[in-house]
PDB file of N, H, CA, C and O in Angstrom:
ATOM      1  N   MET A   1     -99.936 257.432  81.194  1.00  0.00           N
ATOM      2  CA  MET A   1    -100.551 256.291  82.048  1.00  0.00           C
ATOM      3  C   MET A   1     -99.917 256.791  83.723  1.00  0.00           C
ATOM      4  O   MET A   1     -98.749 256.956  84.076  1.00  0.00           O
ATOM      5  N   THR A   2    -101.538 256.977  84.724  1.00  0.00           N
ATOM      6  H   THR A   2    -102.487 256.843  84.438  1.00  0.00           H
ATOM      7  CA  THR A   2    -101.481 257.823  85.918  1.00  0.00           C
ATOM      8  C   THR A   2    -100.759 256.355  86.732  1.00  0.00           C
ATOM      9  O   THR A   2    -100.674 255.282  86.134  1.00  0.00           O
ATOM     10  N   ASN A   3    -100.315 256.534  88.062  1.00  0.00           N
ATOM     11  H   ASN A   3    -100.383 257.405  88.547  1.00  0.00           H
ATOM     12  CA  ASN A   3     -99.967 255.791  88.734  1.00  0.00           C
ATOM     13  C   ASN A   3    -101.337 255.114  89.167  1.00  0.00           C
ATOM     14  O   ASN A   3    -101.439 253.902  88.977  1.00  0.00           O
ATOM     15  N   SER A   4    -102.129 255.631  89.593  1.00  0.00           N
ATOM     16  H   SER A   4    -102.046 256.615  89.748  1.00  0.00           H
ATOM     17  CA  SER A   4    -103.170 254.417  89.867  1.00  0.00           C
ATOM     18  C   SER A   4    -103.666 253.679  88.872  1.00  0.00           C
ATOM     19  O   SER A   4    -104.352 252.669  89.029  1.00  0.00           O
ATOM     20  N   VAL A   5    -103.246 254.289  87.541  1.00  0.00           N
ATOM     21  H   VAL A   5    -102.689 255.110  87.413  1.00  0.00           H
ATOM     22  CA  VAL A   5    -104.312 253.022  86.404  1.00  0.00           C
ATOM     23  C   VAL A   5    -103.204 251.899  86.027  1.00  0.00           C
ATOM     24  O   VAL A   5    -103.477 250.814  85.515  1.00  0.00           O
ATOM     25  N   TYR A   6    -101.564 252.471  86.463  1.00  0.00           N
ATOM     26  H   TYR A   6    -101.342 253.352  86.880  1.00  0.00           H
ATOM     27  CA  TYR A   6    -100.734 251.323  86.300  1.00  0.00           C
ATOM     28  C   TYR A   6    -100.978 250.505  87.903  1.00  0.00           C
ATOM     29  O   TYR A   6    -100.759 249.297  88.001  1.00  0.00           O
ATOM     30  N   ASP A   7    -101.237 250.960  88.558  1.00  0.00           N
ATOM     31  H   ASP A   7    -101.415 251.941  88.478  1.00  0.00           H
ATOM     32  CA  ASP A   7    -101.390 250.502  89.891  1.00  0.00           C
ATOM     33  C   ASP A   7    -102.485 249.426  89.433  1.00  0.00           C
ATOM     34  O   ASP A   7    -102.701 248.557  90.278  1.00  0.00           O
ATOM     35  N   LYS A   8    -102.855 249.379  88.828  1.00  0.00           N
ATOM     36  H   LYS A   8    -102.680 250.085  88.141  1.00  0.00           H
ATOM     37  CA  LYS A   8    -104.620 248.625  89.133  1.00  0.00           C
ATOM     38  C   LYS A   8    -104.626 247.942  87.447  1.00  0.00           C
ATOM     39  O   LYS A   8    -105.532 247.211  87.044  1.00  0.00           O
ATOM     40  N   LEU A   9    -103.633 248.286  86.751  1.00  0.00           N
ATOM     41  H   LEU A   9    -102.897 248.879  87.077  1.00  0.00           H
ATOM     42  CA  LEU A   9    -103.265 246.638  85.522  1.00  0.00           C
ATOM     43  C   LEU A   9    -102.857 245.387  85.941  1.00  0.00           C
ATOM     44  O   LEU A   9    -103.099 244.184  85.843  1.00  0.00           O
ATOM     45  N   LYS A  10    -101.794 246.584  86.688  1.00  0.00           N
ATOM     46  H   LYS A  10    -101.597 247.561  86.768  1.00  0.00           H
ATOM     47  CA  LYS A  10    -100.275 245.462  87.824  1.00  0.00           C
ATOM     48  C   LYS A  10    -101.094 244.446  88.756  1.00  0.00           C
ATOM     49  O   LYS A  10    -100.724 243.300  89.010  1.00  0.00           O
ATOM     50  N   TRP A  11    -102.083 244.957  89.149  1.00  0.00           N
ATOM     51  H   TRP A  11    -102.384 245.888  88.943  1.00  0.00           H
ATOM     52  CA  TRP A  11    -103.189 244.218  90.049  1.00  0.00           C
ATOM     53  C   TRP A  11    -104.171 242.625  89.107  1.00  0.00           C
ATOM     54  O   TRP A  11    -104.170 241.443  89.452  1.00  0.00           O
ATOM     55  N   VAL A  12    -104.668 243.088  88.264  1.00  0.00           N
ATOM     56  H   VAL A  12    -104.669 244.048  87.984  1.00  0.00           H
ATOM     57  CA  VAL A  12    -105.524 243.002  87.128  1.00  0.00           C
ATOM     58  C   VAL A  12    -104.158 241.873  86.338  1.00  0.00           C
ATOM     59  O   VAL A  12    -104.617 240.923  85.703  1.00  0.00           O
ATOM     60  N   ALA A  13    -103.029 241.957  86.373  1.00  0.00           N
ATOM     61  H   ALA A  13    -102.656 242.729  86.888  1.00  0.00           H
ATOM     62  CA  ALA A  13    -102.176 240.768  85.576  1.00  0.00           C
ATOM     63  C   ALA A  13    -101.374 240.307  86.353  1.00  0.00           C
ATOM     64  O   ALA A  13    -100.468 239.549  86.008  1.00  0.00           O
ATOM     65  N   LEU A  14    -101.634 240.789  87.812  1.00  0.00           N
ATOM     66  H   LEU A  14    -102.371 241.405  88.092  1.00  0.00           H
ATOM     67  CA  LEU A  14    -100.629 239.501  88.245  1.00  0.00           C
ATOM     68  C   LEU A  14    -101.709 238.759  89.324  1.00  0.00           C
ATOM     69  O   LEU A  14    -101.265 237.709  89.789  1.00  0.00           O
ATOM     70  N   VAL A  15    -102.545 238.999  89.613  1.00  0.00           N
ATOM     71  H   VAL A  15    -102.906 239.852  89.236  1.00  0.00           H
ATOM     72  CA  VAL A  15    -103.557 238.777  90.310  1.00  0.00           C
ATOM     73  C   VAL A  15    -105.009 238.775  89.953  1.00  0.00           C
ATOM     74  O   VAL A  15    -105.862 238.325  90.717  1.00  0.00           O
ATOM     75  N   GLY A  16    -105.236 239.208  88.956  1.00  0.00           N
ATOM     76  H   GLY A  16    -104.542 239.574  88.335  1.00  0.00           H
ATOM     77  CA  GLY A  16    -106.764 238.864  88.773  1.00  0.00           C
ATOM     78  C   GLY A  16    -107.457 238.336  87.888  1.00  0.00           C
ATOM     79  O   GLY A  16    -108.608 237.904  87.947  1.00  0.00           O
ATOM     80  N   LEU A  17    -106.132 238.409  86.356  1.00  0.00           N
ATOM     81  H   LEU A  17    -105.197 238.761  86.308  1.00  0.00           H
ATOM     82  CA  LEU A  17    -106.473 237.523  85.390  1.00  0.00           C
ATOM     83  C   LEU A  17    -105.576 235.750  85.462  1.00  0.00           C
ATOM     84  O   LEU A  17    -105.830 234.823  84.693  1.00  0.00           O
ATOM     85  N   PRO A  18    -104.951 235.731  86.151  1.00  0.00           N
ATOM     86  CA  PRO A  18    -104.357 234.244  86.641  1.00  0.00           C
ATOM     87  C   PRO A  18    -105.512 233.308  87.482  1.00  0.00           C
ATOM     88  O   PRO A  18    -105.980 232.192  87.255  1.00  0.00           O
ATOM     89  N   ALA A  19    -105.768 234.439  88.701  1.00  0.00           N
ATOM     90  H   ALA A  19    -105.388 235.345  88.885  1.00  0.00           H
ATOM     91  CA  ALA A  19    -106.815 233.285  89.299  1.00  0.00           C
ATOM     92  C   ALA A  19    -107.883 233.022  88.553  1.00  0.00           C
ATOM     93  O   ALA A  19    -108.241 231.847  88.485  1.00  0.00           O
ATOM     94  N   ILE A  20    -108.760 234.231  87.701  1.00  0.00           N
ATOM     95  H   ILE A  20    -108.469 235.186  87.756  1.00  0.00           H
ATOM     96  CA  ILE A  20    -109.710 233.894  86.795  1.00  0.00           C
ATOM     97  C   ILE A  20    -109.778 233.302  86.286  1.00  0.00           C
ATOM     98  O   ILE A  20    -110.835 232.673  86.233  1.00  0.00           O
ATOM     99  N   THR A  21    -108.276 232.868  85.141  1.00  0.00           N
ATOM    100  H   THR A  21    -107.417 233.379  85.184  1.00  0.00           H
ATOM    101  CA  THR A  21    -108.312 231.590  84.236  1.00  0.00           C
ATOM    102  C   THR A  21    -108.364 230.452  85.424  1.00  0.00           C
ATOM    103  O   THR A  21    -109.233 229.595  85.262  1.00  0.00           O
ATOM    104  N   THR A  22    -107.716 230.364  86.347  1.00  0.00           N
ATOM    105  H   THR A  22    -107.010 231.060  86.478  1.00  0.00           H
ATOM    106  CA  THR A  22    -107.285 229.001  87.090  1.00  0.00           C
ATOM    107  C   THR A  22    -109.155 228.091  87.400  1.00  0.00           C
ATOM    108  O   THR A  22    -109.666 227.009  87.112  1.00  0.00           O
ATOM    109  N   LEU A  23    -109.613 229.480  88.198  1.00  0.00           N
ATOM    110  H   LEU A  23    -109.198 230.359  88.432  1.00  0.00           H
ATOM    111  CA  LEU A  23    -110.697 229.344  88.676  1.00  0.00           C
ATOM    112  C   LEU A  23    -111.538 229.195  87.350  1.00  0.00           C
ATOM    113  O   LEU A  23    -112.473 228.418  87.545  1.00  0.00           O
ATOM    114  N   TYR A  24    -111.509 229.638  86.196  1.00  0.00           N
ATOM    115  H   TYR A  24    -110.749 230.269  86.037  1.00  0.00           H
ATOM    116  CA  TYR A  24    -112.434 228.700  85.091  1.00  0.00           C
ATOM    117  C   TYR A  24    -112.307 227.914  84.860  1.00  0.00           C
ATOM    118  O   TYR A  24    -113.125 227.037  85.141  1.00  0.00           O
ATOM    119  N   LEU A  25    -110.855 227.600  83.979  1.00  0.00           N
ATOM    120  H   LEU A  25    -110.191 228.312  83.750  1.00  0.00           H
ATOM    121  CA  LEU A  25    -110.515 226.333  83.957  1.00  0.00           C
ATOM    122  C   LEU A  25    -111.124 225.027  84.892  1.00  0.00           C
ATOM    123  O   LEU A  25    -111.920 224.188  84.471  1.00  0.00           O
ATOM    124  N   THR A  26    -110.733 225.061  85.817  1.00  0.00           N
ATOM    125  H   THR A  26    -110.086 225.743  86.159  1.00  0.00           H
ATOM    126  CA  THR A  26    -110.952 224.363  87.102  1.00  0.00           C
ATOM    127  C   THR A  26    -112.320 224.037  87.272  1.00  0.00           C
ATOM    128  O   THR A  26    -112.759 222.991  87.748  1.00  0.00           O
ATOM    129  N   LEU A  27    -112.975 225.025  86.842  1.00  0.00           N
ATOM    130  H   LEU A  27    -112.619 225.875  86.455  1.00  0.00           H
ATOM    131  CA  LEU A  27    -114.746 224.797  86.779  1.00  0.00           C
ATOM    132  C   LEU A  27    -114.944 224.159  85.465  1.00  0.00           C
ATOM    133  O   LEU A  27    -115.060 222.939  85.581  1.00  0.00           O
ATOM    134  N   ALA A  28    -115.018 224.573  84.292  1.00  0.00           N
ATOM    135  H   ALA A  28    -114.924 225.564  84.197  1.00  0.00           H
ATOM    136  CA  ALA A  28    -114.695 224.291  83.128  1.00  0.00           C
ATOM    137  C   ALA A  28    -114.352 222.511  83.293  1.00  0.00           C
ATOM    138  O   ALA A  28    -115.077 221.749  82.654  1.00  0.00           O
ATOM    139  N   THR A  29    -113.342 221.986  84.082  1.00  0.00           N
ATOM    140  H   THR A  29    -112.754 222.606  84.601  1.00  0.00           H
ATOM    141  CA  THR A  29    -112.760 220.676  83.929  1.00  0.00           C
ATOM    142  C   THR A  29    -113.835 219.803  85.421  1.00  0.00           C
ATOM    143  O   THR A  29    -113.810 218.577  85.315  1.00  0.00           O
ATOM    144  N   ILE A  30    -114.292 220.090  86.094  1.00  0.00           N
ATOM    145  H   ILE A  30    -114.312 221.086  86.181  1.00  0.00           H
ATOM    146  CA  ILE A  30    -115.197 219.685  87.113  1.00  0.00           C
ATOM    147  C   ILE A  30    -116.628 219.409  85.942  1.00  0.00           C
ATOM    148  O   ILE A  30    -116.906 218.240  85.675  1.00  0.00           O
ATOM    149  N   TRP A  31    -117.583 220.719  85.213  1.00  0.00           N
ATOM    150  H   TRP A  31    -117.358 221.669  85.430  1.00  0.00           H
ATOM    151  CA  TRP A  31    -118.363 220.602  85.110  1.00  0.00           C
ATOM    152  C   TRP A  31    -118.669 220.232  83.669  1.00  0.00           C
ATOM    153  O   TRP A  31    -119.658 219.725  83.139  1.00  0.00           O
ATOM    154  N   GLY A  32    -117.112 220.787  83.058  1.00  0.00           N
ATOM    155  H   GLY A  32    -116.309 221.199  83.489  1.00  0.00           H
ATOM    156  CA  GLY A  32    -117.517 220.315  81.053  1.00  0.00           C
ATOM    157  C   GLY A  32    -117.921 221.582  80.125  1.00  0.00           C
ATOM    158  O   GLY A  32    -118.651 221.652  79.137  1.00  0.00           O
ATOM    159  N   PHE A  33    -117.209 222.500  80.785  1.00  0.00           N
ATOM    160  H   PHE A  33    -116.616 222.443  81.588  1.00  0.00           H
ATOM    161  CA  PHE A  33    -117.763 224.039  80.251  1.00  0.00           C
ATOM    162  C   PHE A  33    -116.860 223.334  78.806  1.00  0.00           C
ATOM    163  O   PHE A  33    -115.799 222.746  78.599  1.00  0.00           O
ATOM    164  N   PRO A  34    -118.398 223.975  77.798  1.00  0.00           N
ATOM    165  CA  PRO A  34    -116.919 224.344  76.153  1.00  0.00           C
ATOM    166  C   PRO A  34    -116.276 224.970  76.676  1.00  0.00           C
ATOM    167  O   PRO A  34    -116.252 225.702  77.666  1.00  0.00           O
ATOM    168  N   TYR A  35    -115.541 224.549  75.715  1.00  0.00           N
ATOM    169  H   TYR A  35    -115.560 223.954  74.911  1.00  0.00           H
ATOM    170  CA  TYR A  35    -114.177 225.205  74.851  1.00  0.00           C
ATOM    171  C   TYR A  35    -113.133 225.861  75.616  1.00  0.00           C
ATOM    172  O   TYR A  35    -112.494 226.830  75.206  1.00  0.00           O
ATOM    173  N   ALA A  36    -112.961 225.218  76.907  1.00  0.00           N
ATOM    174  H   ALA A  36    -113.480 224.430  77.240  1.00  0.00           H
ATOM    175  CA  ALA A  36    -111.985 224.976  78.631  1.00  0.00           C
ATOM    176  C   ALA A  36    -110.801 225.725  78.468  1.00  0.00           C
ATOM    177  O   ALA A  36    -110.486 226.761  79.053  1.00  0.00           O
ATOM    178  N   GLU A  37    -109.910 224.822  77.242  1.00  0.00           N
ATOM    179  H   GLU A  37    -110.166 223.980  76.767  1.00  0.00           H
ATOM    180  CA  GLU A  37    -108.623 224.804  76.944  1.00  0.00           C
ATOM    181  C   GLU A  37    -108.988 226.163  75.333  1.00  0.00           C
ATOM    182  O   GLU A  37    -107.915 226.724  75.109  1.00  0.00           O
ATOM    183  N   ALA A  38    -109.755 226.528  74.658  1.00  0.00           N
ATOM    184  H   ALA A  38    -110.627 226.073  74.839  1.00  0.00           H
ATOM    185  CA  ALA A  38    -109.283 227.609  74.080  1.00  0.00           C
ATOM    186  C   ALA A  38    -109.854 228.923  74.829  1.00  0.00           C
ATOM    187  O   ALA A  38    -109.643 229.906  74.118  1.00  0.00           O
ATOM    188  N   ILE A  39    -110.588 229.297  76.180  1.00  0.00           N
ATOM    189  H   ILE A  39    -110.759 228.499  76.757  1.00  0.00           H
ATOM    190  CA  ILE A  39    -110.808 229.863  76.753  1.00  0.00           C
ATOM    191  C   ILE A  39    -109.713 229.952  77.824  1.00  0.00           C
ATOM    192  O   ILE A  39    -109.487 231.155  77.957  1.00  0.00           O
ATOM    193  N   GLY A  40    -109.112 229.411  78.457  1.00  0.00           N
ATOM    194  H   GLY A  40    -109.297 228.435  78.348  1.00  0.00           H
ATOM    195  CA  GLY A  40    -108.261 229.192  79.141  1.00  0.00           C
ATOM    196  C   GLY A  40    -106.998 229.902  78.970  1.00  0.00           C
ATOM    197  O   GLY A  40    -106.488 230.699  79.757  1.00  0.00           O
ATOM    198  N   ALA A  41    -106.385 229.352  77.386  1.00  0.00           N
ATOM    199  H   ALA A  41    -106.799 228.705  76.747  1.00  0.00           H
ATOM    200  CA  ALA A  41    -105.044 230.416  76.466  1.00  0.00           C
ATOM    201  C   ALA A  41    -105.505 231.181  75.985  1.00  0.00           C
ATOM    202  O   ALA A  41    -104.665 231.901  75.446  1.00  0.00           O
ATOM    203  N   THR A  42    -106.423 231.482  75.846  1.00  0.00           N
ATOM    204  H   THR A  42    -107.106 230.897  76.284  1.00  0.00           H
ATOM    205  CA  THR A  42    -106.697 233.542  75.753  1.00  0.00           C
ATOM    206  C   THR A  42    -106.373 233.996  76.460  1.00  0.00           C
ATOM    207  O   THR A  42    -105.309 234.616  76.470  1.00  0.00           O
ATOM    208  N   MET A  43    -107.430 233.844  77.697  1.00  0.00           N
ATOM    209  H   MET A  43    -108.294 233.340  77.689  1.00  0.00           H
ATOM    210  CA  MET A  43    -107.151 234.725  79.403  1.00  0.00           C
ATOM    211  C   MET A  43    -105.604 234.238  79.511  1.00  0.00           C
ATOM    212  O   MET A  43    -104.955 235.285  79.502  1.00  0.00           O
ATOM    213  N   GLY A  44    -105.075 233.587  79.569  1.00  0.00           N
ATOM    214  H   GLY A  44    -105.602 232.737  79.577  1.00  0.00           H
ATOM    215  CA  GLY A  44    -103.286 233.874  79.720  1.00  0.00           C
ATOM    216  C   GLY A  44    -102.266 234.390  78.433  1.00  0.00           C
ATOM    217  O   GLY A  44    -101.096 234.768  78.490  1.00  0.00           O
ATOM    218  N   ALA A  45    -103.088 234.266  77.372  1.00  0.00           N
ATOM    219  H   ALA A  45    -104.039 233.958  77.325  1.00  0.00           H
ATOM    220  CA  ALA A  45    -102.442 235.368  76.513  1.00  0.00           C
ATOM    221  C   ALA A  45    -102.626 237.342  76.706  1.00  0.00           C
ATOM    222  O   ALA A  45    -101.868 238.264  76.408  1.00  0.00           O
ATOM    223  N   VAL A  46    -103.606 237.310  77.155  1.00  0.00           N
ATOM    224  H   VAL A  46    -104.222 236.560  77.397  1.00  0.00           H
ATOM    225  CA  VAL A  46    -104.441 238.467  77.279  1.00  0.00           C
ATOM    226  C   VAL A  46    -103.612 238.891  78.823  1.00  0.00           C
ATOM    227  O   VAL A  46    -103.369 239.942  79.416  1.00  0.00           O
ATOM    228  N   ASP A  47    -103.419 237.780  79.003  1.00  0.00           N
ATOM    229  H   ASP A  47    -103.616 236.926  78.522  1.00  0.00           H
ATOM    230  CA  ASP A  47    -102.468 238.124  80.407  1.00  0.00           C
ATOM    231  C   ASP A  47    -100.834 238.209  80.529  1.00  0.00           C
ATOM    232  O   ASP A  47    -100.288 238.567  81.573  1.00  0.00           O
ATOM    233  N   VAL A  48    -100.274 237.921  79.606  1.00  0.00           N
ATOM    234  H   VAL A  48    -100.717 237.630  78.758  1.00  0.00           H
ATOM    235  CA  VAL A  48     -99.167 237.884  79.364  1.00  0.00           C
ATOM    236  C   VAL A  48     -98.686 238.756  78.389  1.00  0.00           C
ATOM    237  O   VAL A  48     -97.477 238.871  78.188  1.00  0.00           O
ATOM    238  N   PHE A  49     -99.859 239.628  77.517  1.00  0.00           N
ATOM    239  H   PHE A  49    -100.841 239.535  77.680  1.00  0.00           H
ATOM    240  CA  PHE A  49     -99.506 240.582  76.935  1.00  0.00           C
ATOM    241  C   PHE A  49     -99.600 241.745  77.526  1.00  0.00           C
ATOM    242  O   PHE A  49     -98.973 242.725  77.124  1.00  0.00           O
ATOM    243  N   LEU A  50    -100.449 241.768  78.620  1.00  0.00           N
ATOM    244  H   LEU A  50    -100.958 240.971  78.946  1.00  0.00           H
ATOM    245  CA  LEU A  50    -100.921 242.964  79.740  1.00  0.00           C
ATOM    246  C   LEU A  50     -99.214 242.879  80.270  1.00  0.00           C
ATOM    247  O   LEU A  50     -98.374 243.714  80.605  1.00  0.00           O
ATOM    248  N   GLY A  51     -99.244 241.742  80.167  1.00  0.00           N
ATOM    249  H   GLY A  51     -99.927 241.064  79.895  1.00  0.00           H
ATOM    250  CA  GLY A  51     -97.849 241.834  81.951  1.00  0.00           C
ATOM    251  C   GLY A  51     -96.340 242.685  81.139  1.00  0.00           C
ATOM    252  O   GLY A  51     -95.477 243.285  81.780  1.00  0.00           O
ATOM    253  N   ALA A  52     -96.362 242.492  79.389  1.00  0.00           N
ATOM    254  H   ALA A  52     -97.063 242.005  78.868  1.00  0.00           H
ATOM    255  CA  ALA A  52     -95.291 242.561  79.013  1.00  0.00           C
ATOM    256  C   ALA A  52     -95.944 244.388  78.502  1.00  0.00           C
ATOM    257  O   ALA A  52     -95.095 245.278  78.554  1.00  0.00           O
ATOM    258  N   VAL A  53     -96.878 244.641  78.213  1.00  0.00           N
ATOM    259  H   VAL A  53     -97.567 243.918  78.170  1.00  0.00           H
ATOM    260  CA  VAL A  53     -97.080 246.512  77.570  1.00  0.00           C
ATOM    261  C   VAL A  53     -96.611 246.689  79.917  1.00  0.00           C
ATOM    262  O   VAL A  53     -95.677 246.980  80.664  1.00  0.00           O
ATOM    263  N   LEU A  54     -97.426 246.446  79.948  1.00  0.00           N
ATOM    264  H   LEU A  54     -98.185 246.210  79.341  1.00  0.00           H
ATOM    265  CA  LEU A  54     -97.052 247.207  81.640  1.00  0.00           C
ATOM    266  C   LEU A  54     -95.021 246.964  82.093  1.00  0.00           C
ATOM    267  O   LEU A  54     -94.488 247.763  82.864  1.00  0.00           O
ATOM    268  N   GLY A  55     -94.304 245.922  81.531  1.00  0.00           N
ATOM    269  H   GLY A  55     -94.737 245.273  80.904  1.00  0.00           H
ATOM    270  CA  GLY A  55     -93.179 245.839  81.755  1.00  0.00           C
ATOM    271  C   GLY A  55     -92.630 247.057  80.747  1.00  0.00           C
ATOM    272  O   GLY A  55     -91.850 247.862  81.257  1.00  0.00           O
ATOM    273  N   ILE A  56     -92.840 247.159  79.945  1.00  0.00           N
ATOM    274  H   ILE A  56     -93.474 246.506  79.531  1.00  0.00           H
ATOM    275  CA  ILE A  56     -92.473 247.855  78.910  1.00  0.00           C
ATOM    276  C   ILE A  56     -92.941 249.943  79.532  1.00  0.00           C
ATOM    277  O   ILE A  56     -92.429 251.056  79.649  1.00  0.00           O
ATOM    278  N   SER A  57     -93.546 249.588  79.619  1.00  0.00           N
ATOM    279  H   SER A  57     -93.962 248.683  79.524  1.00  0.00           H
ATOM    280  CA  SER A  57     -94.087 250.989  80.370  1.00  0.00           C
ATOM    281  C   SER A  57     -92.713 251.422  81.481  1.00  0.00           C
ATOM    282  O   SER A  57     -91.867 252.302  81.323  1.00  0.00           O
ATOM    283  N   SER A  58     -92.899 250.321  82.761  1.00  0.00           N
ATOM    284  H   SER A  58     -93.586 249.606  82.889  1.00  0.00           H
ATOM    285  CA  SER A  58     -92.352 250.358  84.012  1.00  0.00           C
ATOM    286  C   SER A  58     -90.872 250.635  83.120  1.00  0.00           C
ATOM    287  O   SER A  58     -90.450 251.756  83.406  1.00  0.00           O
ATOM    288  N   ILE A  59     -90.452 250.299  82.651  1.00  0.00           N
ATOM    289  H   ILE A  59     -90.795 249.388  82.419  1.00  0.00           H
ATOM    290  CA  ILE A  59     -88.179 250.631  82.152  1.00  0.00           C
ATOM    291  C   ILE A  59     -88.651 252.057  81.503  1.00  0.00           C
ATOM    292  O   ILE A  59     -88.249 253.085  82.048  1.00  0.00           O
ATOM    293  N   SER A  60     -89.443 252.135  80.422  1.00  0.00           N
ATOM    294  H   SER A  60     -89.769 251.299  79.979  1.00  0.00           H
ATOM    295  CA  SER A  60     -90.140 254.204  80.013  1.00  0.00           C
ATOM    296  C   SER A  60     -90.034 254.569  81.334  1.00  0.00           C
ATOM    297  O   SER A  60     -89.065 255.264  81.639  1.00  0.00           O
ATOM    298  N   TYR A  61     -90.676 254.310  82.025  1.00  0.00           N
ATOM    299  H   TYR A  61     -91.464 253.746  81.777  1.00  0.00           H
ATOM    300  CA  TYR A  61     -90.866 255.475  83.359  1.00  0.00           C
ATOM    301  C   TYR A  61     -89.229 255.680  83.781  1.00  0.00           C
ATOM    302  O   TYR A  61     -88.673 256.776  83.709  1.00  0.00           O
ATOM    303  N   LYS A  62     -88.663 254.629  84.163  1.00  0.00           N
ATOM    304  H   LYS A  62     -89.115 253.738  84.222  1.00  0.00           H
ATOM    305  CA  LYS A  62     -87.537 254.630  84.792  1.00  0.00           C
ATOM    306  C   LYS A  62     -86.290 255.027  83.902  1.00  0.00           C
ATOM    307  O   LYS A  62     -85.245 255.555  84.281  1.00  0.00           O
ATOM    308  N   LYS A  63     -86.583 254.718  82.877  1.00  0.00           N
ATOM    309  H   LYS A  63     -87.432 254.288  82.569  1.00  0.00           H
ATOM    310  CA  LYS A  63     -85.237 255.439  81.822  1.00  0.00           C
ATOM    311  C   LYS A  63     -85.724 257.075  81.754  1.00  0.00           C
ATOM    312  O   LYS A  63     -84.854 257.943  81.832  1.00  0.00           O
ATOM    313  N   GLU A  64     -87.390 257.510  81.580  1.00  0.00           N
ATOM    314  H   GLU A  64     -88.097 256.806  81.516  1.00  0.00           H
ATOM    315  CA  GLU A  64     -87.337 259.242  81.847  1.00  0.00           C
ATOM    316  C   GLU A  64     -86.969 259.347  83.046  1.00  0.00           C
ATOM    317  O   GLU A  64     -85.931 260.006  83.101  1.00  0.00           O
ATOM    318  N   HIS A  65     -87.454 258.889  84.395  1.00  0.00           N
ATOM    319  H   HIS A  65     -88.297 258.354  84.350  1.00  0.00           H
ATOM    320  CA  HIS A  65     -86.616 259.345  85.357  1.00  0.00           C
ATOM    321  C   HIS A  65     -85.825 259.870  86.102  1.00  0.00           C
ATOM    322  O   HIS A  65     -85.817 260.815  86.891  1.00  0.00           O
ATOM    323  N   ASP A  66     -84.608 258.518  85.453  1.00  0.00           N
ATOM    324  H   ASP A  66     -84.615 257.750  84.812  1.00  0.00           H
ATOM    325  CA  ASP A  66     -83.558 258.347  85.665  1.00  0.00           C
ATOM    326  C   ASP A  66     -83.435 257.520  87.234  1.00  0.00           C
ATOM    327  O   ASP A  66     -82.705 258.024  88.087  1.00  0.00           O
ATOM    328  N   LEU A  67     -84.112 256.374  87.505  1.00  0.00           N
ATOM    329  H   LEU A  67     -84.706 255.964  86.812  1.00  0.00           H
ATOM    330  CA  LEU A  67     -84.338 255.649  88.213  1.00  0.00           C
ATOM    331  C   LEU A  67     -83.204 253.913  88.262  1.00  0.00           C
ATOM    332  O   LEU A  67     -83.451 253.038  89.092  1.00  0.00           O
TER     333      LEU A  67
END
């Protein structure tokens, strides 16, 4: 994984997905969108998975480069 890809995915995991999830859940509550809980939980699960993969990638990189 290149640094550029890592940085973009990290931004998505730390800022993008949590912001979109919060926006969707808020709007779903206000406007009565269907499946709000299921969609919000799915988005949260994807975010946690992405964070875990990026964390493992970071640890692996640091081990390889003795940082």
